[in-house]
C-alpha positions as CSV (number, residue, x, y, z in Angstrom):
1,X,140.1,-21.1,28.9
2,X,139.6,-20.1,32.6
3,X,135.9,-20.5,32.2
4,X,136.2,-24.0,31.0
5,X,137.1,-25.4,34.4
6,X,134.5,-23.2,35.7
7,X,133.4,-25.9,37.9
8,X,130.0,-25.8,36.3
9,X,129.2,-29.5,37.0
10,X,125.5,-29.7,37.5
11,X,123.3,-32.6,38.2
12,X,119.6,-33.0,37.6
13,X,118.7,-34.6,41.0
14,X,118.5,-33.7,44.7
15,X,117.4,-30.1,43.9
16,X,114.5,-28.9,46.0
17,X,113.9,-25.6,44.3
18,X,113.4,-24.3,40.7
19,X,114.9,-21.0,39.7
20,X,113.4,-20.6,36.3
21,X,110.0,-22.0,35.4
22,X,107.4,-21.5,32.7
23,X,105.6,-18.8,34.7
24,X,108.7,-16.8,35.4
25,X,110.8,-16.6,32.2
26,X,112.1,-13.1,32.6
27,X,115.0,-13.8,35.0
28,X,116.2,-16.7,32.9
29,X,116.5,-14.7,29.7
30,X,118.0,-11.7,31.6
31,X,120.5,-14.0,33.2
32,X,121.5,-15.4,29.7
33,X,121.9,-11.8,28.4
34,X,124.2,-11.0,31.3
35,X,126.2,-14.1,30.7
36,X,126.6,-13.2,27.0
37,X,127.6,-9.6,27.7
38,X,130.0,-10.6,30.4
39,X,131.8,-13.1,28.2
40,X,131.9,-10.7,25.3
41,X,133.6,-8.2,27.6
42,X,136.1,-10.8,28.9
43,X,136.9,-12.0,25.4
44,X,137.6,-8.5,24.1
45,X,140.2,-8.0,26.9
46,X,141.7,-11.5,26.5
47,X,142.5,-10.9,22.8
48,X,143.6,-7.3,23.0
49,X,145.4,-7.2,26.4
50,X,148.9,-7.9,25.2
51,X,149.0,-5.2,22.5
52,X,147.4,-2.8,25.0
53,X,150.1,-3.6,27.6
54,X,152.9,-3.5,25.1
55,X,151.9,-0.1,23.8
56,X,151.9,1.2,27.4
57,X,155.4,-0.1,27.8
58,X,154.5,-3.0,30.1
59,X,156.4,-6.3,29.9
60,X,155.3,-9.8,29.3
61,X,155.8,-10.4,33.1
62,X,153.1,-8.0,33.9
63,X,151.0,-9.8,31.3
64,X,151.7,-13.2,32.8
65,X,151.1,-12.1,36.4
66,X,147.9,-10.4,35.4
67,X,146.6,-13.7,34.0
68,X,147.6,-15.4,37.3
69,X,145.9,-12.6,39.2
70,X,142.7,-13.0,37.2
71,X,142.5,-16.7,37.9
72,X,143.4,-16.3,41.5
73,X,140.7,-13.6,41.9
74,X,138.2,-15.8,40.2
75,X,138.9,-18.7,42.6
76,X,138.5,-16.4,45.6
77,X,135.3,-14.9,44.0
78,X,133.7,-18.3,43.6
79,X,134.2,-19.0,47.3
80,X,133.0,-15.5,48.3
81,X,129.9,-15.4,46.2
82,X,128.9,-18.9,47.3
83,X,128.9,-17.6,50.9
84,X,127.4,-14.3,49.8
85,X,124.3,-15.8,48.2
86,X,123.9,-18.1,51.1
87,X,123.6,-15.1,53.4
88,X,121.7,-12.7,51.2
89,X,119.5,-15.3,49.4
90,X,119.1,-12.7,46.6
91,X,119.7,-13.6,43.0
92,X,119.6,-10.0,41.8
93,X,121.8,-8.7,44.6
94,X,124.4,-11.3,43.6
95,X,124.3,-10.2,40.0
96,X,124.5,-6.5,40.8
97,X,127.3,-6.9,43.3
98,X,129.5,-9.1,41.1
99,X,128.9,-6.8,38.1
100,X,129.7,-3.7,40.1
101,X,133.0,-5.3,41.3
102,X,133.8,-6.3,37.7
103,X,133.0,-2.8,36.4
104,X,135.4,-1.2,38.9
105,X,138.1,-3.5,37.7
106,X,137.3,-2.6,34.0
107,X,137.4,1.1,34.7
108,X,140.8,0.8,36.5
109,X,142.2,-1.2,33.6
110,X,141.0,1.3,31.0
111,X,141.8,4.5,32.8
112,X,145.2,3.7,34.4
113,X,147.4,1.5,32.2
114,X,150.1,1.3,34.9
115,X,151.6,-2.0,35.9
116,X,150.3,-1.9,39.5
117,X,146.8,-0.9,38.5
118,X,146.7,-3.4,35.6
119,X,147.5,-6.3,38.1
120,X,145.0,-5.0,40.6
121,X,142.3,-4.4,38.1
122,X,142.6,-7.9,36.5
123,X,142.4,-9.5,39.9
124,X,139.3,-7.5,40.7
125,X,137.7,-8.5,37.4
126,X,138.5,-12.1,38.1
127,X,136.9,-11.8,41.6
128,X,133.7,-10.4,40.1
129,X,133.5,-13.0,37.4
130,X,133.8,-15.7,40.0
131,X,130.0,-15.3,40.5
132,X,129.3,-16.8,37.1
133,X,129.5,-20.3,38.5
134,X,126.7,-19.5,40.9
135,X,124.7,-17.7,38.3
136,X,124.9,-20.6,35.8
137,X,123.9,-23.0,38.6
138,X,120.9,-21.0,39.4
139,X,119.8,-20.5,35.8
140,X,120.1,-24.2,34.9
141,X,118.5,-25.6,38.0
142,X,115.4,-27.8,37.6
143,X,113.9,-30.9,39.0
144,X,113.0,-32.0,35.4
145,X,116.0,-33.7,33.7
146,X,114.9,-32.7,30.2
147,X,114.4,-29.1,31.2
148,X,117.7,-29.1,33.0
149,X,119.6,-30.3,29.9
150,X,117.8,-27.7,27.8
151,X,118.8,-24.9,30.1
152,X,122.4,-26.1,30.3
153,X,122.6,-26.1,26.5
154,X,121.3,-22.6,26.3
155,X,123.7,-21.3,29.0
156,X,126.6,-23.1,27.2
157,X,125.5,-21.6,23.9
158,X,125.4,-18.1,25.4
159,X,128.9,-18.6,26.8
160,X,130.3,-19.8,23.5
161,X,128.7,-17.0,21.6
162,X,130.4,-14.5,23.9
163,X,133.8,-15.8,22.9
164,X,132.9,-15.6,19.2
165,X,131.2,-12.2,19.2
166,X,134.1,-10.5,21.2
167,X,136.8,-11.3,18.7
168,X,134.4,-10.3,15.9
169,X,134.0,-6.9,17.4
170,X,137.8,-6.5,17.7
171,X,138.2,-7.5,14.0
172,X,135.7,-4.8,13.0
173,X,137.2,-2.1,15.1
174,X,140.8,-2.9,14.2
175,X,139.8,-3.0,10.5
176,X,138.2,0.4,10.8
177,X,141.4,1.8,12.5
178,X,143.5,0.5,9.5
179,X,141.3,2.1,6.9
180,X,140.9,5.5,8.7
181,X,144.6,5.7,9.6
182,X,144.0,5.9,13.3
183,X,146.9,4.6,15.3
184,X,146.6,1.2,17.0
185,X,146.7,2.6,20.6
186,X,143.6,4.7,20.0
187,X,141.9,1.6,18.7
188,X,142.9,-0.4,21.8
189,X,141.5,2.3,24.0
190,X,138.2,2.0,22.2
191,X,138.3,-1.7,22.9
192,X,139.1,-1.5,26.6
193,X,136.4,1.1,27.2
194,X,133.9,-0.9,25.2
195,X,134.6,-3.8,27.5
196,X,133.8,-1.6,30.5
197,X,130.7,-0.3,28.8
198,X,129.4,-3.9,28.3
199,X,129.8,-4.6,32.0
200,X,128.0,-1.4,32.8
201,X,125.2,-2.4,30.4
202,X,124.9,-5.8,32.2
203,X,124.6,-3.9,35.5
204,X,121.7,-1.9,34.1
205,X,120.0,-5.0,32.8
206,X,120.4,-6.6,36.3
207,X,118.7,-3.5,37.9
208,X,115.9,-3.7,35.4
209,X,115.5,-7.4,36.1
210,X,115.3,-6.7,39.9
211,X,112.3,-4.4,39.4
212,X,110.5,-6.6,36.8
213,X,110.8,-9.9,38.6
214,X,111.9,-10.4,42.2
215,X,110.3,-13.8,42.7
216,X,113.6,-15.6,42.4
217,X,114.8,-14.2,45.8
218,X,111.8,-15.6,47.5
219,X,112.2,-19.1,45.9
220,X,115.9,-19.3,46.6
221,X,117.3,-22.2,48.8
222,X,121.0,-22.8,49.0
223,X,122.7,-26.0,48.1
224,X,125.8,-24.8,49.9
225,X,126.7,-26.1,53.4
226,X,127.7,-23.9,56.2
227,X,131.4,-24.4,55.4
228,X,130.9,-23.0,51.9
229,X,131.6,-26.3,50.2
230,X,129.1,-27.7,47.7
231,X,127.0,-30.5,49.1
232,X,126.6,-33.9,47.5
233,X,123.3,-32.7,46.2
234,X,125.0,-30.3,43.9
235,X,126.8,-33.1,42.1
236,X,125.9,-36.6,41.0
237,X,127.5,-38.8,43.6
238,X,128.9,-41.9,42.0
239,X,130.8,-43.4,44.9
240,X,129.3,-43.5,48.4
241,X,131.4,-46.4,49.5
242,X,134.8,-46.2,51.2
243,X,136.8,-48.2,48.8
244,X,139.9,-50.1,49.7
245,X,142.5,-51.6,47.4
246,X,142.6,-55.4,47.6
247,X,145.8,-56.9,48.7
248,X,148.3,-58.4,46.2
249,X,147.1,-56.3,43.3
250,X,148.0,-53.2,41.4
251,X,145.1,-51.0,42.6
252,X,146.4,-47.7,44.1
253,X,145.0,-46.7,47.5
254,X,142.5,-43.9,47.4
255,X,144.5,-41.2,49.2
256,X,147.5,-42.0,47.0
257,X,145.3,-42.0,43.9
258,X,143.8,-38.6,44.7
259,X,147.3,-37.1,45.1
260,X,148.3,-38.5,41.7
261,X,145.1,-37.4,40.1
262,X,145.4,-33.9,41.6
263,X,149.0,-33.6,40.6
264,X,148.0,-34.6,37.0
265,X,145.3,-31.9,37.1
266,X,147.9,-29.4,38.2
267,X,150.2,-30.4,35.3
268,X,147.4,-30.1,32.8
269,X,146.7,-26.6,34.0
270,X,150.3,-25.6,33.8
271,X,150.5,-26.9,30.2
272,X,147.3,-25.2,29.2
273,X,148.4,-21.9,30.7
274,X,151.5,-21.9,28.4
275,X,149.2,-21.5,25.4
276,X,147.0,-18.9,27.0
277,X,150.0,-16.8,28.0
278,X,152.0,-17.0,24.8
279,X,149.7,-17.4,21.8
280,X,149.0,-13.7,21.2
281,X,152.5,-12.4,22.1
282,X,153.9,-15.0,19.8
283,X,151.6,-14.4,16.8
284,X,151.3,-10.7,16.9
285,X,153.3,-8.0,15.1
286,X,153.9,-6.4,18.5
287,X,157.1,-7.3,20.3
288,X,159.0,-9.0,17.4
289,X,159.3,-12.4,18.9
290,X,158.2,-14.4,15.9
291,X,158.2,-14.2,12.1
292,X,154.4,-14.4,11.7
293,X,153.7,-10.7,12.6
294,X,149.9,-10.9,12.6
295,X,148.0,-7.7,13.2
296,X,145.1,-7.5,15.6
297,X,142.5,-8.1,12.9
298,X,144.1,-11.5,11.8
299,X,144.4,-12.6,15.4
300,X,140.8,-11.8,16.3
301,X,139.5,-13.6,13.2
302,X,141.6,-16.6,14.2
303,X,140.1,-16.5,17.7
304,X,136.6,-16.4,16.2
305,X,137.3,-19.6,14.3
306,X,138.9,-21.1,17.4
307,X,135.8,-20.2,19.4
308,X,133.5,-22.0,16.9
309,X,135.8,-25.0,16.8
310,X,135.9,-25.3,20.6
311,X,132.1,-24.9,20.9
312,X,131.4,-27.6,18.4
313,X,134.0,-30.0,20.0
314,X,132.7,-29.4,23.5
315,X,129.1,-30.1,22.3
316,X,130.2,-33.4,20.6
317,X,132.3,-34.4,23.7
318,X,129.2,-34.4,25.9
319,X,128.0,-37.5,24.0
320,X,131.0,-39.4,25.4
321,X,130.2,-40.9,28.8
322,X,133.5,-42.5,29.5
323,X,135.3,-39.6,31.2
324,X,138.5,-41.5,31.7
325,X,138.8,-42.2,28.0
326,X,137.9,-38.5,27.2
327,X,140.5,-37.3,29.6
328,X,143.3,-39.4,28.1
329,X,142.3,-38.5,24.6
330,X,142.2,-34.8,25.4
331,X,145.7,-34.9,26.9
332,X,147.0,-36.9,23.9
333,X,145.5,-34.1,21.7
334,X,147.5,-31.6,23.7
335,X,150.7,-33.7,23.3
336,X,150.2,-33.7,19.5
337,X,149.4,-30.0,19.5
338,X,152.5,-28.9,21.3
339,X,154.5,-31.4,19.2
340,X,153.4,-29.4,16.1
341,X,154.3,-26.1,17.7
342,X,157.9,-27.2,18.5
343,X,160.7,-26.8,15.9
344,X,162.6,-30.1,15.8
345,X,166.0,-30.3,14.0
346,X,166.0,-33.2,11.6
347,X,167.2,-35.9,11.1
348,X,168.3,-36.5,14.7
349,X,165.1,-34.9,16.1
350,X,166.9,-32.7,18.6
351,X,165.1,-29.7,19.8
352,X,166.4,-26.4,18.3
353,X,167.6,-24.1,21.1
354,X,170.3,-21.9,19.6
355,X,168.4,-20.0,16.9
356,X,166.3,-17.1,17.9
357,X,162.9,-16.5,16.3
358,X,163.0,-19.8,14.4
359,X,159.3,-20.6,13.9
360,X,157.6,-23.7,12.6
361,X,155.6,-23.4,9.3
362,X,152.5,-21.3,10.0
363,X,149.9,-24.0,9.0
364,X,151.6,-26.5,11.3
365,X,151.8,-24.1,14.2
366,X,148.2,-23.1,13.9
367,X,147.2,-26.7,13.7
368,X,149.0,-27.2,17.0
369,X,147.3,-24.2,18.6
370,X,143.9,-25.5,17.6
371,X,144.7,-29.0,19.0
372,X,145.8,-27.6,22.3
373,X,142.9,-25.1,22.5
374,X,140.5,-27.9,22.0
375,X,142.2,-30.5,24.1
376,X,142.8,-28.3,27.2
377,X,139.2,-27.4,28.1
378,X,138.2,-31.0,27.4
379,X,140.9,-32.3,29.7
380,X,139.9,-29.8,32.4
381,X,136.1,-30.6,32.3
382,X,136.6,-34.4,32.0
383,X,139.1,-34.3,34.9
384,X,136.7,-32.5,37.1
385,X,133.8,-34.7,36.2
386,X,136.0,-37.8,36.7
387,X,137.1,-36.6,40.1
388,X,133.6,-36.2,41.4
389,X,132.7,-39.6,40.0
390,X,135.5,-41.2,42.0
391,X,135.7,-39.1,45.2
392,X,132.5,-37.1,45.8
393,X,131.2,-39.8,48.2
394,X,134.2,-39.8,50.4
395,X,133.7,-38.3,53.9
396,X,137.2,-36.8,54.2
397,X,137.6,-33.2,53.1
398,X,141.1,-33.9,52.1
399,X,140.0,-35.1,48.6
400,X,138.2,-31.9,47.5
401,X,140.6,-29.6,49.3
402,X,143.6,-31.1,47.6
403,X,142.0,-31.1,44.2
404,X,140.9,-27.5,44.5
405,X,144.4,-26.5,45.5
406,X,145.8,-28.3,42.5
407,X,143.5,-26.4,40.2
408,X,144.2,-23.0,41.7
409,X,148.0,-23.5,42.0
410,X,148.2,-24.7,38.4
411,X,146.4,-21.5,37.2
412,X,148.7,-19.4,39.4
413,X,152.1,-20.8,38.3
414,X,151.4,-21.7,34.7
415,X,151.6,-18.2,33.2
416,X,154.7,-17.4,35.4
417,X,156.6,-20.5,34.1
418,X,155.7,-19.6,30.5
419,X,156.8,-16.0,30.8
420,X,160.1,-16.9,32.5
421,X,161.1,-19.6,30.0
422,X,159.9,-17.5,27.1
423,X,162.0,-14.5,28.2
424,X,165.2,-16.2,29.4
425,X,165.4,-19.1,26.8
426,X,163.0,-18.9,23.8
427,X,159.5,-19.8,22.7
428,X,160.6,-23.2,21.4
429,X,161.7,-24.3,24.8
430,X,158.5,-23.0,26.3
431,X,156.4,-25.2,24.0
432,X,158.8,-28.1,24.8
433,X,158.2,-27.5,28.5
434,X,154.4,-27.7,27.9
435,X,154.9,-30.8,25.7
436,X,156.8,-32.6,28.5
437,X,154.1,-31.6,31.1
438,X,151.5,-33.2,28.9
439,X,153.5,-36.4,28.4
440,X,154.0,-36.7,32.2
441,X,150.2,-36.1,32.7
442,X,149.5,-38.8,30.1
443,X,151.8,-41.2,31.9
444,X,150.1,-40.7,35.2
445,X,146.7,-41.2,33.6
446,X,147.7,-44.4,32.1
447,X,149.2,-45.9,35.3
448,X,146.1,-45.0,37.2
449,X,143.6,-46.2,34.6
450,X,143.3,-49.7,36.2
451,X,142.6,-48.1,39.6
452,X,140.0,-45.8,38.2
453,X,138.2,-48.7,36.5
454,X,138.3,-50.7,39.7
455,X,136.7,-47.9,41.7
456,X,134.0,-47.4,39.1
457,X,133.1,-51.1,38.9
458,X,133.1,-51.8,42.7
459,X,130.9,-49.0,43.9
460,X,127.2,-48.1,43.7
461,X,125.5,-48.4,40.4
462,X,125.8,-45.2,38.3
463,X,122.9,-43.0,37.5
464,X,122.9,-40.3,34.9
465,X,126.4,-38.9,34.2
466,X,127.3,-35.4,35.4
467,X,126.3,-32.8,32.9
468,X,128.9,-30.2,32.4
469,X,128.8,-26.8,30.8
470,X,131.7,-24.5,30.3
471,X,131.8,-21.0,31.6
472,X,136.7,-21.5,32.0
473,X,136.6,-18.7,35.6
474,X,137.8,-21.6,34.4
475,X,137.9,-20.8,29.7
476,X,140.1,-20.3,28.9
477,X,139.3,-17.1,28.7
478,X,141.4,-14.5,30.5
């Protein structure tokens, strides 16, 4: 789900260079292959990490902090590689450097399953994958709107396939382990080393690409300012006017509105991180925290279906141009999802807190998981898009700084809250915590809806909507 926020919000205007053209197709397809391999590698780790840590006697706190570390590393990596390509102006050097960093993290993770090295390795991998935002921006860039949309759809498709193929590989390997009587730890070692091998393979392909087509470096021009922030040209600027709330009305002032909007974004991330942190520990037969006791094969097959569902939903959601409506609908879907995942004691509808391992019916629980898994990435992408619609034309750096802080802080704290409540209370209370966060987010979105509509109707005429693709530094994928 990290890669869903992946800040891949691309516009089809104000671009002065073209990365991929009809005369130079090699680098485009090589870039797509690298995106596919990288996301397969990430998805393999995201599904198998908890069993791997548990069988190496590592706690859920290590698991939660490793997720936070990954997302923090990805946030830092995005900043670093934006600056890096500005200075080097080399597409292939960007690819090789980021993949080399990721490969080091994968090797540490596979070779030394110690808590300290696991945390360091996942932060390193996150740092390396932070370059995917830049890579996707370069691959999809075009002055032709039709070609731009075609490239975005292909990059999005490659990303989605990565999170479907990865679980499929896990299902195959874990099934082979069951039939050949190999113990699960051996199978997990195969998976983590396979993840590292895929990253190494992507490095080799990047080197081949460097020798077969180096023209991209000569054509590169940056859309990043000297401060490392993305210029207006990188995004469709909807609002170039300094808007002020009229007196004697219910319109919220802009600086207050951006604080409310950023805080809502923070809450959405905290709620989404609960699912990312707990879904596998709760479903699996490792750890004994639920009655479902799924093995790795069942979990990976479920994640395959989840990947297909999310890909279809994200494709359909791009047809919706009202980002405010999409955001509210996505958060409502998360509310419904977590409501399904909670065990309520009837008929007085009090939350059950005093019974350990009391789980909702499996079908209802999985329906809740699917709802949250679909709603969370939609909420993140629509929130980012709506933010740039409202505030990208404002001269103050406060707006973008605060919003980025809300995103990063939400990804950092979300897994920690989830692990603490899960360990010291129970899973039911953890899902209730996420349910309340979603309700509060929905409340803030409703009270700011009038102000958002006012800003949209009193500023410059809108052009084409921002086109978003989903990588989800920020998927969610870990």
